[in-house]
C-alpha positions in Angstrom: 24.8 2.2 -7.1 25.4 -0.8 -4.9 22.3 -3.0 -4.3 22.0 -2.3 -0.6 22.4 1.5 -1.2 19.7 1.3 -3.9 17.4 -0.6 -1.6 17.8 1.9 1.2 16.9 4.8 -1.1 13.9 2.9 -2.6 12.9 2.0 0.9 13.0 5.6 2.0 11.0 6.7 -1.1 8.4 3.9 -0.4 8.1 4.9 3.3 7.1 8.4 2.2 3.5 7.2 1.5 2.8 5.5 4.9 4.5 8.4 6.7 2.3 10.9 4.8 -0.8 8.9 5.8 0.0 8.0 9.4 2.5 10.4 11.0 -0.1 13.0 11.9 -2.9 10.7 13.1 -2.1 11.3 16.8 -2.4 15.0 16.2 -6.0 14.8 15.0 -7.6 16.3 18.2 -5.1 19.1 18.6 -5.3 19.9 14.8 -9.1 20.1 14.9 -9.0 22.4 17.9 -6.3 24.6 16.5 -8.1 25.1 13.2 -11.5 25.3 14.8 -12.9 22.5 12.7 -14.9 19.3 13.1 -13.7 15.7 13.5 -15.3 14.8 10.1 -13.4 17.6 8.2 -10.2 16.6 10.0 -10.7 13.0 8.8 -11.4 14.4 5.3 -7.8 15.6 5.2 -6.8 12.0 5.5 -9.2 11.0 2.7 -7.8 13.7 0.5 -4.3 12.3 0.8 -5.5 8.8 0.0 -7.3 10.0 -3.1 -4.2 11.9 -4.1 -2.0 8.8 -3.6 -4.3 6.7 -5.8 -4.4 9.1 -8.7 -0.8 10.3 -8.2 0.4 6.7 -8.9 -1.5 6.6 -12.1 -0.3 9.9 -13.5 3.3 9.8 -12.3 3.7 6.1 -13.3 2.6 7.0 -16.8 4.9 10.0 -17.0 7.9 7.8 -15.9 7.4 5.6 -18.9 7.7 8.6 -21.2 10.4 10.7 -19.5 12.3 8.0 -17.5 12.3 7.4 -13.8 14.6 10.1 -12.4 13.1 13.4 -13.8 9.4 12.7 -12.8 10.6 11.5 -9.4 12.6 14.6 -8.6 9.8 16.9 -9.7 7.2 14.9 -7.7 9.2 15.0 -4.5 9.9 18.8 -5.0 6.1 19.3 -5.2 5.8 17.1 -2.1 8.1 19.5 -0.2 6.1 22.5 -1.2 2.8 20.8 -0.3 4.2 19.8 3.1 5.2 23.4 3.8 1.7 24.6 2.9 0.3 21.9 5.2 2.5 23.2 8.0 1.3 26.9 7.6 -2.3 26.1 6.6 -4.6 28.9 8.0 -7.7 26.7 7.8 -8.9 23.2 7.2 -9.8 23.7 3.6 -6.2 24.8 2.7 -5.0 21.8 4.6 -7.3 19.4 2.7 -6.1 20.8 -0.7 -2.5 20.6 0.4 -3.0 17.1 1.7 -4.3 16.0 -1.7 -1.2 17.6 -3.4 1.0 15.9 -0.8 -0.5 12.5 -1.4 -0.5 13.0 -5.2 3.2 13.9 -5.4 4.3 11.5 -2.6 2.9 8.7 -4.6 5.8 9.1 -7.0 8.1 7.6 -4.4 6.3 4.2 -4.3 5.3 3.9 -8.0 8.7 4.8 -9.3 10.5 2.6 -6.7 8.5 -0.4 -8.1 9.3 0.6 -11.6 13.0 0.9 -10.9 13.0 -2.6 -9.5 11.3 -3.9 -12.6 13.9 -2.1 -14.8 16.8 -3.8 -13.0 15.6 -7.2 -11.9 13.7 -10.3 -13.1 12.1 -13.4 -11.6 13.1 -14.4 -8.1 15.5 -11.5 -7.7 12.6 -9.1 -8.3 10.4 -10.9 -5.8 13.2 -10.6 -3.2 13.5 -6.8 -3.8 9.7 -6.4 -3.6 9.6 -8.4 -0.4 12.1 -6.0 1.2 9.9 -3.0 0.1 6.9 -4.8 1.6 8.9 -4.9 4.9 9.2 -1.1 4.7 5.5 -0.8 3.9 4.7 -3.0 6.9 6.9 -1.3 9.4 6.2 2.3 8.5 2.5 2.3 9.3 3.3 0.8 12.7 6.1 3.1 13.6 4.7 6.4 12.0 1.9 7.0 14.6 4.2 6.1 17.5 6.9 8.4 16.1 4.3 11.2 15.5 3.1 10.8 19.1 6.7 11.2 20.4 7.4 14.2 18.2 4.2 15.9 19.5 5.8 16.0 22.9 8.2 18.7 21.5 6.2 20.4 18.8 2.6 20.8 17.3 0.9 19.2 14.4 2.5 21.9 12.2 5.9 20.6 13.3 5.0 17.2 11.9 4.5 18.6 8.4 7.6 20.6 8.7 9.5 17.4 9.4 7.9 15.8 6.4 9.1 18.7 4.2 12.6 18.2 5.5 12.4 14.5 4.7 11.2 15.3 1.2 14.0 17.8 0.7 16.6 15.1 1.7 15.1 12.7 -0.8 15.2 15.3 -3.5 19.0 15.7 -3.0 19.5 11.9 -2.9 17.5 11.5 -6.1 19.4 14.2 -7.9 22.9 13.2 -6.9 22.8 9.5 -6.1 20.0 7.9 -8.3 20.9 6.9 -11.8 18.4 6.7 -14.6 17.2 3.0 -15.1 15.0 3.3 -18.1 17.0 3.7 -21.4 15.6 6.0 -24.1 15.0 3.2 -26.4 12.6 1.5 -23.9 10.5 4.6 -23.2 7.0 5.1 -24.4 6.6 7.2 -27.5 3.6 9.4 -28.6 3.1 11.5 -25.4 0.8 11.1 -22.4 -2.3 10.3 -24.5 -0.5 7.3 -26.0 0.8 6.3 -22.6 -2.6 6.3 -21.1 -3.8 4.0 -23.8 -1.4 1.5 -22.3 -3.8 1.2 -19.4 -6.4 -0.2 -21.9 -3.9 -2.8 -23.1 -3.0 -3.6 -19.5 -6.7 -4.2 -18.8 -6.8 -6.6 -21.7 -3.9 -8.6 -20.4 -5.6 -11.4 -18.5 -2.5 -12.6 -16.6 -1.6 -9.0 -15.5 -5.2 -8.3 -14.5 -5.5 -11.5 -12.6 -2.6 -10.6 -10.4 -3.7 -7.0 -10.2 -7.1 -8.1 -8.9 -5.4 -10.5 -6.5 -3.6 -7.4 -5.1 -6.8 -5.3 -5.1 -9.0 -7.8 -3.2 -6.2 -8.6 -0.8 -5.9 -4.9 -0.1 -9.7 -4.8 0.5 -9.3 -7.6 3.1 -6.5 -5.8 4.8 -8.2 -2.4 4.9 -11.3 -4.0 6.3 -9.2 -5.5 9.1 -7.5 -2.1 9.7 -10.7 -0.1 9.8 -12.7 -2.6 11.9 -10.4 -4.4 14.2 -10.0 -1.5 16.7 -13.7 -1.2 17.3 -14.3 -4.9 17.5 -11.4 -5.8 19.8 -11.9 -2.8 22.1 -15.7 -2.7 22.2 -16.7 -6.4 22.0 -13.7 -7.9 23.9 -13.0 -4.8 26.1 -9.3 -4.6 25.2 -7.5 -1.5 26.3 -5.9 0.7 23.6 -2.5 -0.6 24.8 -3.5 -4.3 24.6 -5.1 -3.6 21.2 -1.8 -2.1 20.0 0.0 -5.2 21.1 -2.4 -7.4 19.1 -2.1 -5.1 16.1 1.7 -5.3 16.5 1.6 -9.1 16.6 -0.4 -9.3 13.4 2.0 -6.8 11.8 4.9 -9.0 12.7 3.2 -11.9 11.0 2.7 -9.7 7.9 6.4 -8.6 8.0 7.8 -12.1 8.8 5.9 -13.9 6.0 7.0 -11.3 3.5 10.6 -12.0 4.4 10.1 -15.8 4.4 8.7 -15.5 0.8 11.8 -13.5 -0.2 14.1 -16.3 1.1 12.1 -19.1 -0.5 12.0 -17.8 -4.0 15.3 -19.4 -4.8 13.8 -22.8 -4.1 10.0 -22.6 -4.7 8.2 -21.1 -7.7 6.5 -17.8 -7.0 3.0 -19.0 -8.0 3.3 -21.9 -5.6 4.1 -19.4 -2.8 1.2 -17.3 -4.0 -1.2 -20.3 -3.7 0.2 -21.1 -0.3 -0.7 -17.6 0.7 -4.3 -18.2 -0.5 -4.5 -21.3 1.7 -3.2 -19.3 4.7 -5.7 -16.5 4.0 -8.7 -18.8 3.6 -7.7 -20.6 6.8 -7.7 -17.3 8.7 -10.9 -16.2 7.1 -12.7 -19.5 7.9 -11.4 -19.3 11.5 -12.7 -15.7 11.9 -16.0 -16.6 10.4 -16.4 -19.6 12.7 -15.5 -17.5 15.7 -18.3 -15.0 14.7 -20.9 -17.8 14.3 -20.2 -19.8 17.4 -19.0 -17.0 19.7 -15.6 -18.6 19.7 -13.9 -16.0 22.0 -11.0 -13.7 21.8 -8.3 -16.3 21.2 -10.0 -17.7 18.1 -10.5 -14.2 16.7 -6.9 -13.3 17.2 -5.7 -16.5 15.6 -7.9 -15.8 12.6 -6.7 -12.2 12.2 -3.0 -13.4 12.6 -3.5 -15.8 9.7 -5.2 -13.2 7.6 -2.5 -10.5 8.0 0.3 -13.1 7.7 -1.1 -14.3 4.4 -1.0 -10.7 3.1 2.8 -10.8 3.6 2.8 -13.9 1.3 0.4 -12.7 -1.4 1.5 -9.1 -1.8 5.2 -9.6 -2.9 4.5 -12.6 -5.1 1.5 -11.2 -6.9 3.2 -7.9 -7.3 6.3 -9.5 -8.8 4.2 -11.8 -11.1 2.2 -8.9 -12.4 5.2 -6.7 -13.1 7.0 -9.6 -14.9 4.3 -9.4 -17.6 5.3 -5.8 -18.3 8.9 -4.9 -19.1 8.3 -1.9 -21.4 5.5 -0.2 -19.5 6.6 -0.9 -15.9 5.6 2.6 -14.7 2.1 2.3 -16.0 1.8 -1.2 -14.7 2.9 -0.2 -11.2 0.6 2.8 -11.2 -2.5 0.7 -12.1 -1.7 -1.8 -9.4 -1.4 1.0 -6.8 -4.7 2.6 -8.0 -6.6 -0.7 -7.7 -5.2 -1.3 -4.2 -6.2 2.1 -2.8 -9.6 2.2 -4.6 -10.6 -1.3 -3.5 -9.2 -0.9 0.0 -10.7 2.6 0.4 -14.1 1.4 -0.8 -14.3 -1.6 1.5 -12.9 0.2 4.7 -16.1 2.1 5.5 -18.3 -1.0 5.0 -17.3 -2.6 8.3 -18.7 0.4 10.2 -21.7 0.6 7.8 -22.8 -2.9 8.6 -22.0 -2.6 12.3 -19.3 -3.4 14.8 -21.4 -4.8 17.6 -20.6 -8.3 16.3 -17.6 -9.8 14.5 -19.8 -11.2 11.6 -19.7 -8.1 9.3 -15.9 -7.9 9.4 -15.5 -11.7 9.0 -18.0 -11.8 6.1 -16.3 -8.9 4.2 -12.9 -10.5 4.7 -14.0 -13.9 3.5 -15.8 -12.5 0.5 -12.7 -10.5 -0.4 -10.6 -13.7 -0.1 -13.0 -15.6 -2.3 -12.6 -13.0 -5.0 -8.8 -13.2 -4.6 -8.9 -16.8 -5.5 -11.5 -16.4 -8.3 -9.4 -13.7 -9.9 -6.4 -16.0 -10.0 -8.4 -19.0 -11.3 -10.5 -17.2 -13.9 -7.9 -14.9 -15.3 -4.5 -16.4 -14.7 -5.1 -20.2 -14.7 -7.9 -20.1 -17.4 -5.5 -18.1 -19.7 -2.9 -20.8 -19.2 -5.4 -23.6 -20.0 -6.6 -21.7 -23.1 -3.0 -21.1 -24.2 -2.0 -24.7 -23.8 -5.0 -25.9 -25.8 -4.3 -23.5 -28.7 
């Protein structure tokens, strides 16, 4: 398959996760009314999909190291289609919650196997370029999905949204069957079954360089999820921004994220990936310090927006480089390596997200503190696990 065609297919598979998460968000009120349920249980359907995505990556990634990329992907997306149909016809909220877990679990195959396919086919700067383009998809899809969902709701109900997701899944099944070639040769597959493959996770955890970059990804996700979960309350409640103005600020920050991920992809031919990663740390810490300063001196809206822009832009630098560097340590077990990265991101991000509300949104300080602490752990993970390993290795 030509490179651009492969990229389009992997981009579509990657977009399945953010579409699964975000497409139905505008339908929450009508969904709750239709099923006669509460707001909290409606939100639980979102949590169920996030948990499914986290553990789906772990399981499907491991299976793809045993059976190759194509077969687990096709089966996962077929299950996704069935789960989406069950969501569309769910008679009550509990059936929807269970189906959403299955939808997230199976949909995770798209993102984890897409990463693994790139690792199978590319190395070094070429891999970083491909990952930066997938990051572009991951950046655009969460922005466009709620907007798209809102427009679709003009013509159908929340059930129609899940019907559309089932059709999208069905199209991806056909593409995977007839267009996608197997990228993992038999001689490079894991042997000994799923138990042996899961033991790979133990070896991954013992690889200091891999774990260093994995924790960089995880704590960066924590910072980003804190921003996503807290920024709407802070900008609208404290600074009295309208939902429309907030959407503009959110979109501006998303453009910074997307733009920097593409700049990184272009620079990898000229600048070493670890230098780009460190540059991302500097941008992140600058944004965190700006936001913390604004919270301590009541610096006003402009300073807050500048800080948030730097923070989200730095994510576009850190994510593709740390992802590529982590995957470069694992050629044989790319599926498991990709799965563990995804698990860390969703667990760390999902754990931190509620903390902003728990510590309060009447001031900026809780959000700023959580983001800065996450950023400090990003840098410490790199120094203590990656750079310390290099020093030890050079001395020995």
